[in-house]
All heavy atoms as an XYZ file, in Angstrom:
706
protein
N     -21.299    -12.656     10.745
C     -22.090    -13.179      9.654
C     -21.394    -13.019      8.310
O     -20.615    -12.071      8.137
C     -23.439    -12.446      9.595
C     -24.382    -12.807     10.637
S     -25.918    -11.981     10.278
C     -26.789    -12.410     11.730
N     -21.712    -13.861      7.374
C     -21.107    -13.815      6.065
C     -21.546    -12.508      5.388
O     -22.663    -12.120      5.496
C     -21.489    -15.000      5.230
N     -20.623    -11.870      4.650
C     -20.934    -10.674      3.906
C     -20.756     -9.403      4.740
O     -20.897     -8.302      4.195
N     -20.520     -9.484      6.020
C     -20.352     -8.297      6.802
C     -18.980     -7.762      6.639
O     -17.988     -8.507      6.477
C     -20.611     -8.597      8.292
C     -22.024     -8.742      8.660
C     -22.239     -8.838     10.166
O     -21.333     -8.478     10.933
O     -23.330     -9.313     10.592
N     -18.870     -6.438      6.682
C     -17.540     -5.811      6.637
C     -16.830     -6.065      7.967
O     -17.457     -6.018      9.031
C     -17.723     -4.288      6.461
C     -18.294     -3.877      5.132
C     -17.240     -4.029      4.038
O     -16.109     -3.646      4.269
O     -17.616     -4.483      2.929
N     -15.492     -6.285      7.908
C     -14.795     -6.440      9.174
C     -14.740     -5.079      9.900
O     -14.799     -4.027      9.271
C     -13.363     -6.836      8.713
C     -13.250     -6.361      7.283
C     -14.645     -6.397      6.762
N     -14.690     -5.114     11.207
C     -14.630     -3.822     11.945
C     -13.345     -3.099     11.569
O     -12.304     -3.730     11.390
C     -14.600     -4.253     13.378
C     -14.272     -5.662     13.421
C     -14.652     -6.269     12.093
N     -13.482     -1.792     11.473
C     -12.349     -0.967     11.091
C     -11.357     -0.941     12.292
O     -11.729     -0.780     13.415
C     -12.739      0.443     10.757
C     -13.481      0.591      9.439
C     -13.885      2.044      9.223
C     -12.714      0.086      8.282
N     -10.085     -1.110     11.963
C      -9.043     -1.005     12.986
C      -8.516      0.463     12.930
O      -8.847      1.179     12.019
C      -7.900     -1.980     12.602
C      -8.357     -3.377     12.545
C      -7.307     -4.259     11.882
O      -6.401     -3.766     11.272
N      -7.454     -5.552     11.997
N      -7.772      0.800     13.916
C      -7.133      2.146     13.916
C      -6.245      2.231     12.669
O      -5.625      1.254     12.246
C      -6.362      2.333     15.150
C      -7.237      2.525     16.412
C      -6.410      2.911     17.551
O      -5.407      3.657     17.426
O      -6.768      2.503     18.694
N      -6.182      3.422     12.122
C      -5.345      3.664     10.986
C      -3.890      3.553     11.421
O      -3.545      3.645     12.561
C      -5.556      5.064     10.445
C      -6.878      5.201      9.751
O      -7.464      4.196      9.288
O      -7.433      6.338      9.675
N      -3.056      3.282     10.443
C      -1.624      3.239     10.684
C      -0.950      4.152      9.660
O      -1.509      4.430      8.580
C      -1.036      1.830     10.636
C      -1.384      1.098      9.355
C      -0.577      1.251      8.203
C      -2.446      0.236      9.321
C      -0.899      0.567      7.087
C      -2.788     -0.401      8.162
C      -2.032     -0.246      7.026
N       0.245      4.537      9.914
C       0.996      5.369      9.005
C       2.265      4.618      8.644
O       2.854      3.944      9.519
C       1.369      6.736      9.642
C       0.182      7.599      9.896
C       0.613      8.926     10.485
O       1.800      9.366     10.334
O      -0.278      9.549     11.057
N       2.673      4.836      7.391
C       4.015      4.284      6.974
C       4.752      5.462      6.410
O       4.268      6.213      5.555
C       3.792      3.192      5.885
C       3.050      2.048      6.513
C       5.148      2.736      5.340
C       2.945      0.861      5.683
N       5.957      5.638      6.880
C       6.807      6.753      6.509
C       7.110      6.656      5.011
O       7.398      5.623      4.498
C       8.090      6.697      7.286
C       8.911      7.943      7.176
O       9.646      8.023      6.153
O       8.790      8.827      8.042
N       7.008      7.822      4.368
C       7.301      7.889      2.922
C       8.694      7.411      2.594
O       8.934      6.827      1.528
C       7.075      9.318      2.412
N       9.654      7.654      3.477
C      11.043      7.190      3.276
C      11.116      5.677      3.168
O      11.875      5.109      2.413
C      11.939      7.724      4.344
C      12.186      9.203      4.242
C      13.162      9.729      5.307
O      13.891      8.878      5.948
O      13.296     10.939      5.363
N      10.293      5.003      3.970
C      10.215      3.543      3.940
C       9.691      3.027      2.621
O      10.275      2.072      2.091
C       9.356      3.077      5.115
C       9.324      1.581      5.363
C       8.548      1.319      6.607
N       8.349     -0.072      6.859
C       7.632     -0.548      7.804
N       7.019      0.220      8.660
N       7.476     -1.846      7.938
N       8.682      3.656      2.144
C       8.055      3.252      0.845
C       9.067      3.571     -0.284
O       9.277      2.750     -1.144
C       6.731      3.915      0.642
C       5.727      3.430      1.706
C       6.190      3.625     -0.747
C       4.394      4.132      1.727
N       9.639      4.774     -0.197
C      10.593      5.197     -1.254
C      11.781      4.199     -1.314
O      12.168      3.760     -2.409
C      11.086      6.560     -1.013
N      12.311      3.813     -0.141
C      13.410      2.872     -0.105
C      12.991      1.552     -0.751
O      13.803      0.934     -1.458
C      13.877      2.698      1.300
N      11.838      1.092     -0.445
C      11.358     -0.211     -0.972
C      11.213     -0.162     -2.475
O      11.499     -1.124     -3.181
C      10.019     -0.630     -0.345
N      10.906      1.039     -3.011
C      10.790      1.221     -4.472
C      12.099      1.654     -5.093
O      12.193      1.949     -6.228
C       9.725      2.242     -4.786
C       8.272      1.772     -4.507
C       7.344      3.004     -4.616
C       7.906      0.703     -5.485
N      13.167      1.747     -4.261
C      14.500      2.152     -4.717
C      14.494      3.524     -5.288
O      15.082      3.820     -6.359
C      15.088      1.117     -5.709
C      16.594      1.235     -5.825
O      17.247      1.727     -4.873
O      17.112      0.832     -6.893
N      13.787      4.457     -4.598
C      13.719      5.862     -5.068
C      14.219      6.760     -3.960
O      14.028      6.457     -2.754
C      12.255      6.268     -5.338
C      11.530      5.547     -6.469
C      10.028      5.902     -6.415
C      12.155      5.878     -7.787
N      14.811      7.901     -4.285
C      15.125      8.880     -3.243
C      13.797      9.427     -2.660
O      12.845      9.602     -3.416
C      15.824      9.990     -4.022
C      16.274      9.392     -5.316
C      15.287      8.300     -5.604
N      13.772      9.622     -1.358
C      12.558     10.075     -0.694
C      11.990     11.315     -1.277
O      10.806     11.501     -1.463
C      12.831     10.188      0.823
N      12.894     12.309     -1.584
C      12.442     13.562     -2.154
C      11.725     13.389     -3.474
O      10.710     13.993     -3.740
C      13.620     14.533     -2.250
N      12.260     12.517     -4.289
C      11.634     12.205     -5.600
C      10.260     11.498     -5.406
O       9.306     11.852     -6.097
C      12.569     11.329     -6.440
C      11.937     10.939     -7.747
N      11.791     11.868     -8.785
C      11.478      9.752     -8.201
C      11.215     11.212     -9.815
N      11.005      9.939     -9.494
N      10.219     10.622     -4.468
C       8.965      9.919     -4.178
C       7.863     10.935     -3.751
O       6.731     10.885     -4.181
C       9.147      8.863     -3.088
C       7.893      8.156     -2.731
C       7.336      7.188     -3.557
C       7.280      8.432     -1.537
C       6.170      6.560     -3.196
C       6.103      7.790     -1.164
C       5.555      6.814     -2.019
N       8.213     11.878     -2.898
C       7.298     12.891     -2.449
C       6.780     13.763     -3.564
O       5.652     14.095     -3.677
C       7.892     13.729     -1.352
C       8.108     12.972     -0.043
C       8.930     13.844      0.948
C       6.803     12.490      0.612
N       7.719     14.113     -4.498
C       7.338     14.901     -5.701
C       6.353     14.106     -6.514
O       5.319     14.610     -7.005
C       8.563     15.278     -6.526
C       8.196     15.822     -7.887
C       9.398     16.358     -5.762
N       6.647     12.802     -6.730
C       5.721     11.947     -7.494
C       4.357     11.844     -6.841
O       3.338     11.785     -7.531
C       6.381     10.573     -7.671
C       7.523     10.506     -8.635
C       7.066     10.746    -10.059
O       6.714      9.764    -10.745
O       7.110     11.910    -10.519
N       4.327     11.795     -5.514
C       3.039     11.754     -4.816
C       2.270     13.047     -5.127
O       1.057     12.957     -5.474
C       3.245     11.636     -3.303
C       3.615     10.241     -2.861
S       3.822     10.148     -1.057
C       2.211     10.571     -0.475
N       2.925     14.209     -5.027
C       2.244     15.472     -5.297
C       1.762     15.552     -6.728
O       0.719     16.181     -6.991
C       3.215     16.634     -4.987
C       3.355     16.868     -3.509
C       4.114     18.177     -3.258
N       4.908     17.945     -2.028
C       6.190     17.650     -2.014
N       6.916     17.582     -3.081
N       6.826     17.444     -0.831
N       2.471     14.928     -7.682
C       2.055     14.988     -9.052
C       0.914     13.971     -9.343
O       0.421     13.919    -10.450
C       3.271     14.591     -9.977
C       4.292     15.666    -10.001
C       5.465     15.255    -10.871
N       6.419     16.329    -10.982
C       7.687     16.177    -11.376
N       8.087     14.932    -11.717
N       8.486     17.167    -11.450
N       0.610     13.147     -8.403
C      -0.475     12.164     -8.615
C      -0.035     10.890     -9.275
O      -0.866     10.158     -9.803
N       1.301     10.617     -9.271
C       1.880      9.441     -9.883
C       1.982      8.219     -8.939
O       2.548      7.214     -9.317
C       3.198      9.746    -10.533
C       3.055     10.760    -11.692
O       2.072     10.729    -12.370
N       4.009     11.613    -11.817
N       1.516      8.413     -7.715
C       1.558      7.341     -6.754
C       0.120      7.073     -6.303
O      -0.644      7.993     -5.980
C       2.405      7.707     -5.517
C       2.376      6.622     -4.450
C       3.832      8.033     -5.941
N      -0.288      5.785     -6.359
C      -1.621      5.381     -5.985
C      -1.551      4.269     -4.972
O      -0.675      3.395     -5.119
C      -2.437      4.956     -7.203
C      -2.449      6.002     -8.251
N      -3.325      7.051     -8.271
C      -1.630      6.218     -9.341
C      -3.126      7.831     -9.300
N      -2.057      7.309     -9.975
N      -2.444      4.231     -4.021
C      -2.406      3.172     -2.973
C      -3.721      2.686     -2.626
O      -4.741      3.361     -2.726
N      -3.783      1.460     -2.120
C      -4.964      0.879     -1.541
C      -4.580      0.123     -0.290
O      -3.447     -0.341     -0.153
C      -5.660     -0.127     -2.487
O      -4.732     -1.173     -2.846
C      -6.169      0.525     -3.771
N      -5.554      0.021      0.613
C      -5.359     -0.759      1.852
C      -6.483     -1.789      1.924
O      -7.658     -1.472      1.756
C      -5.361      0.116      3.090
C      -5.286     -0.700      4.377
C      -4.238      1.162      3.048
N      -6.114     -2.992      2.210
C      -7.148     -4.055      2.402
C      -6.914     -4.634      3.749
O      -5.793     -4.922      4.194
C      -6.920     -5.161      1.361
C      -7.039     -4.660     -0.076
C      -6.544     -5.667     -1.086
O      -5.333     -5.706     -1.339
O      -7.379     -6.454     -1.580
N      -8.021     -4.823      4.470
C      -8.001     -5.379      5.804
C      -8.280     -6.849      5.716
O      -9.197     -7.296      5.034
C      -9.086     -4.739      6.695
C      -9.012     -3.241      6.737
C      -7.839     -2.772      7.573
N      -7.898     -1.305      7.678
C      -7.046     -0.591      8.355
N      -6.098     -1.167      9.029
N      -7.152      0.719      8.410
N      -7.511     -7.635      6.476
C      -7.725     -9.065      6.470
C      -8.983     -9.519      7.225
O      -9.393     -8.873      8.162
N      -9.507    -10.627      6.782
C     -10.674    -11.230      7.426
C     -10.343    -12.711      7.656
O      -9.442    -13.292      7.076
C     -11.962    -11.105      6.633
C     -12.346     -9.649      6.466
C     -11.836    -11.719      5.255
N     -11.098    -13.361      8.508
C     -10.895    -14.810      8.808
C      -9.514    -15.043      9.313
O      -9.071    -14.419     10.295
N      -8.770    -15.926      8.651
C      -7.453    -16.320      9.083
C      -6.462    -15.163      9.032
O      -5.451    -15.170      9.690
C      -6.934    -17.487      8.267
N      -6.806    -14.144      8.200
C      -5.917    -12.989      7.997
C      -6.401    -11.782      8.903
O      -5.854    -10.665      8.710
C      -5.864    -12.535      6.552
C      -5.141    -13.550      5.717
O      -4.123    -14.118      6.199
O      -5.585    -13.836      4.591
N      -7.358    -12.003      9.766
C      -7.803    -10.863     10.572
C      -6.652    -10.269     11.408
O      -5.774    -11.024     11.869
C      -8.911    -11.397     11.567
N      -6.639     -8.963     11.483
C      -5.531     -8.238     12.151
C      -4.397     -7.874     11.235
O      -3.536     -7.073     11.612
N      -4.419     -8.372      9.989
C      -3.407     -7.997      9.032
C      -3.988     -6.978      8.046
O      -5.173     -6.970      7.807
C      -2.961     -9.242      8.249
C      -2.165    -10.197      9.081
C      -1.713    -11.317      8.226
N      -0.946    -12.279      9.073
C      -0.184    -13.163      8.552
N      -0.024    -13.323      7.255
N       0.459    -14.012      9.392
N      -3.098     -6.203      7.456
C      -3.492     -5.273      6.392
C      -2.521     -5.428      5.267
O      -1.319     -5.640      5.496
C      -3.459     -3.851      6.937
O      -4.357     -3.666      7.948
N      -3.049     -5.274      4.045
C      -2.144     -5.296      2.876
C      -2.228     -3.951      2.222
O      -3.295     -3.452      1.851
C      -2.614     -6.353      1.886
C      -1.727     -6.367      0.611
C      -2.009     -7.590     -0.204
N      -3.423     -7.681     -0.597
C      -4.001     -8.846     -0.948
N      -3.272     -9.944     -0.997
N      -5.245     -8.846     -1.235
N      -1.100     -3.269      2.140
C      -0.956     -1.996      1.504
C      -0.332     -2.190      0.177
O       0.750     -2.844      0.019
C      -0.048     -1.079      2.361
C       0.341      0.274      1.812
C      -0.861      1.133      1.573
C       1.355      0.941      2.684
N      -0.975     -1.704     -0.914
C      -0.481     -1.823     -2.270
C      -0.234     -0.416     -2.786
O      -1.148      0.390     -2.808
C      -1.445     -2.604     -3.161
O      -1.711     -3.879     -2.628
C      -0.859     -2.744     -4.583
N       1.014     -0.145     -3.163
C       1.387      1.163     -3.690
C       1.801      0.951     -5.142
O       2.641      0.113     -5.447
C       2.593      1.779     -2.951
C       2.281      1.908     -1.460
C       2.974      3.094     -3.551
C       1.267      2.953     -1.106
N       1.190      1.721     -6.051
C       1.603      1.667     -7.461
C       2.328      2.941     -7.854
O       1.866      4.040     -7.513
C       0.327      1.528     -8.351
C      -0.370      0.199     -8.210
C      -1.643      0.251     -9.050
N      -2.367     -1.035     -8.946
C      -2.158     -2.048     -9.716
N      -1.323     -1.971    -10.750
N      -2.832     -3.187     -9.548
N       3.386      2.767     -8.605
C       4.167      3.897     -9.082
C       4.786      3.525    -10.420
O       5.630      2.623    -10.498
C       5.273      4.314     -8.095
C       6.164      5.368     -8.596
N       7.401      5.121     -9.147
C       5.972      6.690     -8.736
C       7.946      6.220     -9.585
N       7.091      7.223     -9.318
N       4.280      4.159    -11.475
C       4.895      4.047    -12.811
C       5.243      2.601    -13.255
O       6.376      2.257    -13.487
C       6.105      4.961    -12.970
C       5.706      6.393    -12.777
C       6.919      7.265    -13.140
N       6.571      8.681    -12.986
C       6.031      9.453    -13.899
N       5.706      8.993    -15.091
N       5.799     10.727    -13.629
N       4.257      1.728    -13.247
C       4.501      0.403    -13.713
C       5.115     -0.582    -12.682
O       5.557     -1.692    -13.086
N       5.229     -0.140    -11.462
C       5.722     -1.001    -10.397
C       4.715     -1.050     -9.306
O       3.942     -0.096     -9.041
C       7.023     -0.488     -9.876
C       8.138     -0.532    -10.962
C       9.423      0.037    -10.478
N      10.035     -0.937     -9.547
C      10.828     -0.526     -8.613
N      11.225      0.719     -8.457
N      11.368     -1.430     -7.815
N       4.702     -2.151     -8.593
C       3.748     -2.295     -7.495
C       4.509     -2.826     -6.267
O       5.237     -3.819     -6.344
C       2.666     -3.353     -7.906
C       1.669     -3.631     -6.873
C       0.516     -4.542     -7.354
N       0.957     -5.606     -8.175
C       0.273     -5.983     -9.262
N      -0.874     -5.452     -9.591
N       0.707     -6.972    -10.025
N       4.332     -2.119     -5.190
C       4.889     -2.494     -3.883
C       3.720     -3.020     -3.025
O       2.720     -2.339     -2.856
C       5.521     -1.301     -3.195
C       5.856     -1.440     -1.710
C       6.916     -2.520     -1.473
C       6.333     -0.132     -1.111
N       3.857     -4.277     -2.569
C       2.891     -4.841     -1.691
C       3.563     -5.064     -0.328
O       4.562     -5.756     -0.198
C       2.336     -6.172     -2.246
C       1.259     -6.761     -1.298
C       1.780     -5.975     -3.643
N       2.913     -4.526      0.745
C       3.384     -4.698      2.096
C       2.287     -5.292      2.902
O       1.134     -4.784      2.874
C       3.778     -3.316      2.700
C       4.877     -2.613      1.937
S       5.110     -0.938      2.556
C       6.510     -1.229      3.599
N       2.592     -6.378      3.639
C       1.627     -6.969      4.575
C       2.078     -6.595      5.951
O       3.247     -6.830      6.352
C       1.525     -8.514      4.383
C       0.605     -9.099      5.402
C       1.108     -8.848      2.965
N       1.158     -6.027      6.731
C       1.452     -5.501      8.080
C       0.589     -6.206      9.078
O      -0.561     -6.561      8.828
C       1.205     -3.976      8.106
C       1.887     -3.184      7.020
C       1.284     -1.810      6.898
C       3.340     -3.081      7.280
N       1.131     -6.318     10.319
C       0.322     -6.899     11.398
C      -0.513     -5.791     12.021
O      -0.456     -4.628     11.580
C       1.158     -7.669     12.424
C       2.068     -6.763     13.281
O       1.931     -5.539     13.226
O       2.899     -7.337     14.018
N      -1.284     -6.123     13.027
C      -2.186     -5.132     13.623
C      -1.463     -3.984     14.257
O      -2.086     -2.884     14.480
C      -3.151     -5.794     14.588
C      -2.484     -6.531     15.727
C      -3.396     -7.421     16.516
O      -4.506     -7.648     16.107
O      -2.918     -7.911     17.568
N      -0.226     -4.108     14.590
C       0.582     -3.033     15.144
C       1.381     -2.255     14.072
O       2.211     -1.374     14.475
C       1.545     -3.564     16.194
C       0.815     -4.160     17.370
O      -0.221     -3.577     17.840
O       1.226     -5.239     17.906
N       1.132     -2.568     12.759
C       1.875     -1.902     11.725
C       3.264     -2.416     11.453
O       4.016     -1.851     10.681
N       3.628     -3.570     12.037
C       4.922     -4.180     11.777
C       4.872     -4.902     10.410
O       3.876     -5.622     10.132
C       5.340     -5.138     12.878
C       5.688     -4.423     14.195
C       6.180     -5.427     15.155
N       5.166     -6.337     15.572
C       4.493     -6.348     16.713
N       4.777     -5.461     17.625
N       3.535     -7.237     16.926
N       5.940     -4.793      9.646
C       6.046     -5.407      8.370
C       6.195     -6.889      8.457
O       7.108     -7.384      9.154
C       7.257     -4.815      7.567
C       7.444     -5.275      6.145
C       6.233     -4.853      5.312
C       8.725     -4.716      5.618
N       5.313     -7.620      7.818
C       5.394     -9.140      7.823
C       5.984     -9.584      6.481
O       6.716    -10.570      6.444
C       4.043     -9.731      8.044
C       3.336     -9.385      9.363
C       1.958     -9.947      9.390
C       4.168     -9.912     10.543
N       5.564     -8.989      5.377
C       5.984     -9.416      4.045
C       6.120     -8.135      3.230
O       5.370     -7.159      3.421
C       5.013    -10.328      3.371
C       4.718    -11.612      4.037
C       3.603    -12.363      3.352
O       3.504    -12.291      2.140
O       2.792    -13.016      4.040
N       6.993     -8.204      2.232
C       7.136     -7.064      1.290
C       7.564     -7.649     -0.058
O       8.441     -8.475     -0.103
C       8.129     -6.086      1.838
C       8.424     -4.901      0.888
C       9.357     -3.885      1.554
O       9.022     -3.331      2.551
N      10.492     -3.720      0.980
N       6.995     -7.077     -1.111
C       7.341     -7.538     -2.468
C       7.197     -6.363     -3.423
O       6.204     -5.621     -3.383
C       6.412     -8.662     -2.839
C       6.664     -9.207     -4.250
C       5.750    -10.400     -4.513
O       5.166    -10.992     -3.648
N       5.567    -10.704     -5.793
N       8.111     -6.168     -4.329
C       8.029     -5.195     -5.375
C       7.990     -5.991     -6.692
O       8.843     -6.902     -6.905
C       9.220     -4.248     -5.416
C       9.112     -3.283     -6.565
C       9.319     -3.482     -4.084
N       7.070     -5.626     -7.574
C       6.927     -6.316     -8.864
C       6.484     -5.397     -9.968
O       6.009     -4.305     -9.646
C       5.906     -7.486     -8.665
C       4.553     -6.964     -8.184
C       3.636     -8.096     -7.696
O       4.145     -9.196     -7.371
O       2.450     -7.808     -7.586
N       6.724     -5.818    -11.160
C       6.276     -5.037    -12.313
C       4.755     -5.190    -12.363
O       4.170     -6.272    -12.080
C       6.889     -5.553    -13.634
N       4.108     -4.119    -12.734
C       2.636     -4.139    -12.838
C       2.184     -3.130    -13.875
O       2.918     -2.152    -14.122
C       2.040     -3.731    -11.485
N       1.102     -3.355    -14.533
C       0.616     -2.373    -15.494
C       0.413     -1.027    -14.795
O       0.063     -0.982    -13.609
C      -0.746     -2.926    -15.954
C      -0.767     -4.349    -15.502
C       0.220     -4.498    -14.361
N       0.678      0.038    -15.536
C       0.480      1.353    -14.939
C      -0.964      1.549    -14.576
O      -1.853      1.077    -15.274
C       0.941      2.423    -15.955
N      -1.206      2.236    -13.469
C      -2.519      2.548    -12.997
C      -3.163      3.568    -13.913
O      -2.550      4.558    -14.253
C      -2.433      3.071    -11.563
C      -3.757      3.520    -10.994
C      -4.556      2.508    -10.389
C      -4.183      4.791    -10.999
C      -5.767      2.889     -9.815
C      -5.392      5.170    -10.452
C      -6.159      4.224     -9.847
O      -7.368      4.569     -9.312
N      -4.350      3.318    -14.328
C      -5.036      4.321    -15.227
C      -6.400      4.627    -14.553
O      -7.139      3.747    -14.198
C      -5.283      3.728    -16.616
C      -4.014      3.404    -17.326
C      -4.309      3.162    -18.852
N      -3.272      2.494    -19.544
C      -2.069      2.962    -19.798
N      -1.723      4.130    -19.335
N      -1.227      2.263    -20.506
N      -6.654      5.891    -14.523
C      -7.970      6.359    -14.006
C      -9.017      6.179    -15.059
O      -8.785      6.348    -16.239
C      -7.895      7.826    -13.632
C      -6.978      8.046    -12.427
C      -6.971      9.563    -12.107
N      -5.954      9.796    -11.116
C      -6.153     10.284     -9.961
N      -7.387     10.602     -9.594
N      -5.167     10.536     -9.135
N     -10.216      5.866    -14.612
C     -11.345      5.783    -15.521
C     -11.670      7.155    -16.089
O     -11.529      8.165    -15.338
C     -12.544      5.134    -14.794
N     -12.073      7.263    -17.337
C     -12.435      8.570    -17.875
C     -13.581      9.164    -17.083
O     -14.479      8.451    -16.649
C     -12.856      8.276    -19.284
C     -12.584      6.839    -19.560
C     -12.227      6.157    -18.273
N     -13.574     10.476    -16.951
C     -14.603     11.169    -16.202
C     -15.853     11.348    -16.985
O     -15.966     11.273    -18.176
C     -14.103     12.552    -15.716
């Protein structure tokens, strides 16, 4: 039915080294940035024609990495672009 949430698929993991390489960062530096809270991510699950796909968006200091994965976690598309820095809403 329209408006229903898609069923949740099993979670997948992406190695930090893979993300760091895509952002052209040393893995150790990327992990430090994660611990400092300078890395933010979202996952979107596909619906309709995109069912079975997931889009992972990672933001790091004015850059955005977008990875589209199939239902088995295989990379289908990847793009790195400039993006406004992520800002948290005031508490």
